[in-house]
ZADO-98277 format. One line per field, with one value per residue (C-alpha): residue number from 1; x, z, y. Coordinates in steps of 0.2 Angstrom, whole numbers, plus 5000, padded with zeros to 4 digits. Layout:
residues N
nr = c(NUM	...)
xx = c(X	...)
zz = c(Z	...)
yy = c(Y	...)
end
This chain:
residues 363
nr = c(1	2	3	4	5	6	7	8	9	10	11	12	13	14	15	16	17	18	19	20	21	22	23	24	25	26	27	28	29	30	31	32	33	34	35	36	37	38	39	40	41	42	43	44	45	46	47	48	49	50	51	52	53	54	55	56	57	58	59	60	61	62	63	64	65	66	67	68	69	70	71	72	73	74	75	76	77	78	79	80	81	82	83	84	85	86	87	88	89	90	91	92	93	94	95	96	97	98	99	100	101	102	103	104	105	106	107	108	109	110	111	112	113	114	115	116	117	118	119	120	121	122	123	124	125	126	127	128	129	130	131	132	133	134	135	136	137	138	139	140	141	142	143	144	145	146	147	148	149	150	151	152	153	154	155	156	157	158	159	160	161	162	163	164	165	166	167	168	169	170	171	172	173	174	175	176	177	178	179	180	181	182	183	184	185	186	187	188	189	190	191	192	193	194	195	196	197	198	199	200	201	202	203	204	205	206	207	208	209	210	211	212	213	214	215	216	217	218	219	220	221	222	223	224	225	226	227	228	229	230	231	232	233	234	235	236	237	238	239	240	241	242	243	244	245	246	247	248	249	250	251	252	253	254	255	256	257	258	259	260	261	262	263	264	265	266	267	268	269	270	271	272	273	274	275	276	277	278	279	280	281	282	283	284	285	286	287	288	289	290	291	292	293	294	295	296	297	298	299	300	301	302	303	304	305	306	307	308	309	310	311	312	313	314	315	316	317	318	319	320	321	322	323	324	325	326	327	328	329	330	331	332	333	334	335	336	337	338	339	340	341	342	343	344	345	346	347	348	349	350	351	352	353	354	355	356	357	358	359	360	361	362	363)
xx = c(4939	4924	4907	4903	4893	4876	4871	4857	4862	4851	4854	4867	4861	4874	4865	4866	4857	4859	4849	4855	4846	4856	4864	4848	4833	4831	4823	4823	4807	4814	4813	4819	4817	4826	4819	4821	4803	4807	4814	4804	4821	4820	4834	4852	4862	4875	4861	4853	4868	4872	4859	4852	4836	4823	4807	4798	4810	4819	4813	4821	4811	4814	4801	4803	4790	4782	4770	4779	4783	4782	4769	4781	4791	4774	4769	4786	4786	4768	4772	4787	4778	4761	4770	4780	4765	4753	4767	4768	4749	4746	4762	4772	4757	4750	4756	4758	4776	4773	4779	4762	4755	4772	4769	4751	4755	4768	4755	4740	4753	4757	4738	4734	4748	4740	4723	4730	4740	4726	4713	4724	4727	4708	4704	4717	4718	4736	4742	4731	4740	4754	4762	4777	4785	4788	4800	4799	4809	4806	4818	4810	4821	4832	4820	4816	4799	4797	4782	4784	4775	4783	4801	4812	4823	4830	4846	4853	4873	4880	4898	4901	4886	4871	4853	4838	4824	4810	4802	4799	4782	4786	4781	4798	4797	4781	4788	4803	4791	4781	4798	4796	4812	4828	4834	4847	4835	4825	4839	4840	4822	4815	4800	4810	4803	4785	4778	4762	4758	4762	4755	4743	4736	4723	4712	4718	4734	4741	4754	4767	4775	4790	4803	4821	4831	4847	4864	4879	4887	4873	4870	4853	4854	4837	4838	4827	4829	4841	4854	4848	4845	4863	4874	4874	4871	4889	4895	4883	4889	4908	4906	4896	4908	4924	4918	4916	4911	4892	4893	4907	4897	4883	4893	4902	4886	4878	4894	4895	4877	4881	4896	4885	4874	4864	4847	4836	4836	4847	4843	4851	4849	4863	4861	4872	4867	4879	4879	4878	4860	4862	4868	4882	4877	4877	4876	4859	4851	4837	4840	4829	4811	4801	4783	4776	4757	4749	4736	4718	4724	4717	4729	4720	4726	4736	4722	4732	4737	4756	4763	4778	4792	4801	4819	4829	4814	4813	4808	4791	4787	4796	4787	4771	4758	4756	4740	4745	4731	4745	4754	4752	4744	4744	4732	4742	4731	4745	4758	4745	4736	4753	4757	4741	4743	4761	4754	4739	4753	4764	4749	4743	4760	4763	4745	4749	4767	4757	4746	4759	4769	4753	4750	4768	4767	4750	4758)
zz = c(4296	4286	4287	4273	4259	4254	4236	4239	4255	4266	4282	4279	4289	4294	4303	4308	4319	4328	4339	4350	4360	4376	4387	4396	4383	4370	4358	4353	4355	4350	4333	4324	4309	4299	4284	4270	4267	4251	4242	4253	4257	4274	4271	4280	4264	4258	4252	4268	4280	4272	4264	4263	4272	4260	4262	4266	4281	4289	4301	4316	4328	4342	4349	4364	4364	4378	4381	4383	4370	4352	4356	4360	4343	4334	4343	4339	4322	4319	4327	4315	4300	4304	4308	4291	4282	4289	4287	4269	4267	4279	4275	4260	4248	4252	4247	4264	4270	4286	4302	4311	4298	4300	4319	4318	4305	4318	4332	4321	4314	4333	4337	4323	4327	4345	4338	4326	4339	4352	4340	4335	4354	4357	4342	4345	4363	4362	4360	4373	4384	4370	4368	4364	4368	4354	4353	4335	4329	4313	4306	4296	4291	4306	4319	4327	4330	4343	4347	4364	4371	4386	4392	4377	4376	4364	4369	4360	4362	4359	4364	4372	4384	4382	4386	4387	4375	4380	4396	4402	4405	4420	4438	4443	4432	4440	4457	4452	4445	4461	4471	4481	4475	4467	4450	4459	4470	4454	4445	4459	4463	4461	4452	4439	4426	4429	4414	4413	4394	4379	4362	4363	4380	4379	4366	4367	4372	4376	4362	4368	4354	4358	4347	4347	4335	4329	4327	4317	4324	4334	4337	4339	4350	4351	4362	4372	4390	4388	4384	4394	4410	4410	4401	4409	4398	4401	4395	4380	4376	4377	4366	4353	4354	4352	4337	4320	4313	4318	4316	4329	4339	4339	4342	4357	4365	4364	4370	4385	4389	4387	4399	4413	4412	4397	4405	4391	4372	4366	4352	4347	4333	4331	4319	4317	4308	4298	4283	4280	4282	4301	4313	4324	4342	4355	4374	4372	4364	4373	4374	4383	4385	4375	4372	4355	4354	4340	4333	4338	4347	4365	4377	4387	4402	4402	4403	4408	4425	4425	4416	4424	4412	4421	4418	4418	4420	4409	4391	4393	4407	4401	4398	4403	4410	4429	4432	4450	4462	4475	4464	4465	4451	4451	4441	4435	4439	4446	4460	4474	4470	4470	4486	4495	4488	4495	4512	4512	4509	4524	4536	4531	4533	4550	4556	4550	4560	4576	4576	4573	4588	4599	4594	4598	4615	4619	4614)
yy = c(4986	4990	4982	4969	4978	4969	4971	4982	4991	4980	4970	4957	4941	4927	4912	4895	4883	4867	4855	4841	4826	4830	4816	4810	4810	4796	4807	4825	4835	4852	4860	4876	4886	4899	4905	4920	4925	4933	4917	4904	4896	4886	4875	4879	4880	4892	4904	4905	4905	4921	4932	4949	4952	4959	4969	4953	4949	4935	4922	4912	4901	4889	4877	4866	4851	4843	4829	4813	4799	4807	4820	4833	4831	4832	4848	4857	4851	4857	4873	4878	4872	4881	4897	4897	4892	4906	4920	4915	4917	4932	4942	4937	4935	4951	4969	4976	4980	4990	4984	4984	4971	4961	4960	4956	4942	4935	4935	4927	4913	4909	4909	4897	4885	4884	4881	4867	4858	4859	4853	4837	4834	4834	4823	4810	4804	4798	4816	4824	4836	4839	4857	4866	4883	4895	4910	4917	4932	4940	4953	4967	4982	4986	4978	4961	4957	4943	4932	4923	4908	4899	4899	4897	4913	4926	4935	4950	4950	4967	4972	4957	4956	4946	4954	4944	4952	4940	4937	4919	4914	4904	4903	4908	4924	4928	4926	4937	4951	4950	4953	4936	4928	4934	4928	4918	4908	4905	4897	4884	4882	4864	4874	4881	4870	4875	4886	4896	4895	4884	4881	4867	4862	4877	4883	4901	4909	4925	4929	4942	4953	4963	4973	4976	4987	4980	4988	4983	4968	4962	4944	4936	4919	4910	4894	4881	4880	4865	4879	4893	4882	4877	4890	4908	4922	4929	4913	4913	4930	4926	4910	4920	4935	4924	4913	4921	4905	4903	4884	4883	4895	4883	4868	4876	4882	4865	4856	4867	4863	4844	4847	4854	4838	4839	4833	4841	4842	4858	4869	4886	4898	4911	4926	4939	4956	4967	4979	4997	4998	4996	5011	5008	5005	5019	5021	5027	5012	5003	4984	4972	4966	4979	4976	4979	4985	4976	4989	4984	4969	4966	4958	4944	4937	4921	4907	4893	4884	4880	4865	4855	4852	4838	4841	4825	4812	4798	4801	4793	4806	4820	4837	4830	4843	4841	4832	4825	4830	4834	4847	4865	4874	4893	4903	4918	4933	4944	4945	4947	4930	4922	4929	4924	4907	4906	4912	4900	4886	4892	4893	4876	4869	4877	4871	4854	4853	4861	4846	4834	4841	4840	4822	4817	4825	4817	4800)
end
């Protein structure tokens, strides 16, 4: 069976997206975006669901809002709107067509979204602390450029296997990188909902840009943690590989998350790439988290303390930054700092237990 032909030999994009409130929340704080940057079309109609990616590229985004009440919804909606507006101004409206400029435009658009959300929260007390994750994938030529803030995820499904091409900016991922816990332990940890970064809560962020070359038949899956926290990568890969109809693939993924409890909003974007412009996959292809160095861009450290996303809590308390004095805040300055903090906590706990035992014996 030959690959579908695109009119100009470009990359043929099949895409669909869906969001669901889940089984616990009363309102949906997630948002998504799919856009053909050449035409400006951002409505999921027949023209967008099957289009040829131009030299201006295609855009896919998932944002998971936090802040309680309606603030999370506002933050995620602002994020997708701002990113699209900024890319139109900083990329589409220019004569530049090179990957470096495209990646730089993605980063700047993400940074501007953070500034706007932060400014609104500062000016309107009822929105104080609101924020949103952002996973933004732009396809240019045969390469995806991904801007990442928070713990929404991007997977690439190839040959029936899903590989995560983003890295969670979360406490659990930091501990995994430090060798303190395993991925299996992180999945069951009570602290798995603590993220190190989001758009909005702080005036500055570290926007990480990664890249991934796509091959004929590859499928991109972007999702909020309402999906990735409940449906394992191998099951995501199986559903996406089985379903040629992307509308049905999105539905099945969301249904599966709801069957597993659905404690959070669930959002998924599925994009399949085909056409003669893409090469066939080979064993030597690199797939995974690959940092892309934006020219002239310094990489600051993450400026935030962790934010606790309260999975399954009442809607008025959902996704509120942890401000309880008794909660543990870890300033993310590397594995050694995390280890020292955990060691201090263990020592304090042991001392408290020792004193308790001595008091009990005395009595």
